[in-house]
N, C-alpha and C positions, 0 to 999 in steps of 0.2 A: 370836265377837265381831269387830267391824270399825269402822273409823272412819266418821264421817258427814261428807260433803262436800255443801255448798250452793255452787253455782257459778253466779253472775251471775244470780240468780232475780229475776224481775218478777212482780208479781200486779196485774192490771188488771180491775176490775169494770166490766162493761157493763150497760147497762139500756136498754130501749126508749124510756122516757120522760125520760131525763136523759142529761147528757154522761158519758162513760167517767170512771172515777176510779182513778188510780194509787195503789194502797195500798203496795205494796213495790217498791222500785226498785233493781235491780242489787246485790243483796246476796250475798256470798260469806262462807262461814263453815265452819270445820272443827272438829269435837268428836272428841277421842281416846277410845280405850277408857278407862273408869275415871274420866273427867273430868267435873266438876260446872261447869256453864256457867250463868250467870244472865243474863238480858236485861232492861235497864230502857229506859225511855223515856217521852215524853209520852203521854197519853192518845190513842187514835187513830193511832198511829205504825205500826201494823202488826205489833206484837209476836205477837199472837195468830194473825194471818194467817200469819205466817211459821211458826209452831208447826203450824198446820193443813195447810200445804203439806208440811211434813217428815212429818207423820202420814199425809198422802195424802187427807185429806177434802176438801181445797181443792185445786184444779187450778191449778198456776202457769202464767202466760201465756207466760214464756220462761225460759230457763236450764235446769238440770238439777240434781237431788238425787240422791245416791248414798249407799247404806249399804253398805259394802264394795263389791263390784263389781256390786250390783244397783241399777238405777235405780228410784226411787219413782215408781210408776204408780198407786198407789191404797193403801187402808188394808191393814194387815198386822199380824200379832201381833208382828213385830219392832220395831213402833214403837207403844208403849202410850201413851195420853194420859190424864192425870187433869185433870179440869175444876175450876173454882172452885166450881160446884154440886156437890153431892155425888153426883148422879146414879145414885143406888142404885134398884133395883126395890123399891117399898115392900111388895109382896105376898111378897117371897122372903125367906128367912131369910138371916142374915149369911153363913153358910157357902155357901148357894145362890147369893148375889150374887157372892162371890169365885170360885165355880166356873163362872160364866155364861161367861166368855171360852173356857174350856176345853171347855165344853159346845158352843159355836158351832164349835170346831176338831174336834169328834168324839172327844175323849178319853173313854176308858171311865169309868164311875161310880166305881169303886174308885180309880182313879188321880187322877181329879178331887179326890175327897175328900182323898186323902193330900197332894196338892200345896196344895189350899186350907187345910188344917189347918197345914201348914208355914209357909205365909205369914201366916196369923192369928196364929200364935205369934211370928212375926217382928215383928209390928206391936204385939204384946201384947194380943191380943184373943181367944185361943183359947177362954176360958172363956164368950164370948158368941156362940158358934157358931149357937145356935137362936134368938137374939133376932131380932126385927125392926128394920129401920132406925129406926123412930120411937122405939124404945126406948133408943137411944144418943144421947149428946151429939154436937154438931156435929164436935169434934175426932175422936171415935171414929169417926163415919161417914166422915170424910176418910181415917182410917187404914184403914177397910174398902176404900175406893176405890183406895188404894196397894196393899193387899194383892191386890186383884183385877188391878191392872196388872201387878204382879210375878208373879202366878201363871202368865201366858203366857210367862215367861222372855223378856221383850223385850230386843234389843240396845240399845235406848235408851228411856229414860222421859221423856216430854214433860209438863211440869206448867205449866198455865195458870193463875197466880194461885191455887193450890190452898188457900191459907190466908186468902184475902182475905175471906170471909165469917165468919171467926173473930174473937173478942174478942182484944184485945192480949195477954192472959196466955195464952191458949190457943195463940195463933199462935206465940208465943215457945216454948212447950213442944213444938208440932208441929215446929217448925224443928229443935230438938235432936233429936226423935225421927226425923225424916227423915235427919239425919246418921248416927245411929245404923244405920239400915237401910241407907244407901248404903255406909257403911263395912264392912259385912258383905256386901253383894250386889256392890259395885263396878260396878253398872249405870250406864253413862254417863246424864247427866241434862241437859236443858235446862229452866230454871226461869225462867218470866216473872214478873215482879213490878214494883209500883210503888215498893216499899220499898227505899231505898238500904242502911238498915241490915240488912235481911233478906239483900239480895244480898251484902253484904261477910260476913255472919255465915256464909253457907252456901257460897259459890262458890270454885272455883279461879281463875276468870276471869269477868270481867264485860263484856257487849257493851252498848255504849250506841247507841241508835237515835235519828235525828233526828225532827223533827216530820214529819207526812205531807207527801209520801210517805216511807216508812220506809226510811232508808238506815243503814249502820253507819257511825258518825262516830268511834268510839273503842273500843279494847279495852284492859282494865286487868288485869294479873295481880294476885291477891290473895295477896301474899307474907306472910301471917300464919300462924303455926304452928297446928296442929291438936293437941288439940281446942280449940274456941274459946268454950267454956262460959263465960259471965260477961264475955265480951269486949264492951265498949260503947264510945260516943264519949268516955268518960272517959279512954280509952287514946290516947295521942298517936298511935300507928301507925293505929289505927282511925279517928280524928278527921281525920288526913291524907288518908286514901283517901277518906273521906265528902266532904270538901271538894273534893277533885280532881274526884270524879264529879259533884257537884252544880254545879260551875263549868261543866262541859261541858253539863250538863242545863238549866241556868237559861235561856239563851236560847232553846233549843228549846221549853220549856215556855211561855215568854212568847209565843212565835210561835204556838204551838198555841192558847193562849187567845185571842189576838187574830183567829185566823181562826174560832173559834167564835162570838165576839161579832160579827164581821162577817157570818157566816152567819146568825145569829139576827136581825140588823137588817134583813136583806133582805125 
């Protein structure tokens, strides 16, 4: 295990039929072993782009990203990504979906099954190993995605609004489940979300990004005791953190909306 260091990273999209677009501008960030970091910001601020650069599926324009001593130059099992969409292979059973990353790594069949079953048990789905994805609820499918990511034993788990497609009740349950899994595995996590409450409930530290181009404009330590089950804005400590984050975000959200309206009016 080793810390993640994002150093002065920029991402500029180039297109032959339009001007270049600066999505992420001079972002620096460190994530320590065992740390749970949430990223919030207006739509289009580059949160997902930053995650994709850390994963290696998007190539940064400048700056450097290191996991330990290794420079990120492309995708690797050491950096597992969980998407908002369930992204399961519909023709494969649940256990074979969880085995998929290990299969790509060349792990032998008996070891693949052992690791997959361990991680299905960790997310509470061992009894569904032979089901197909369409036979599971949305929350259960997302747990399969988490089990698949954990099976490759990543140094860091990257989560791009993983509960965004779920209803409010399932989303809350999944947050609690994710914390239970994290507390057992202690894999460091970067979690992208639009939901301030979710960020406070889950994270050790919250990174706030500006409207596009995305820059880090604030970092807030969440000094609330764990476990946080039942903690809501009715708690003065929670409410104080929420208000502080929203005050930082409010002008950025307004600026982002103004840009969208201006763009649509052209």
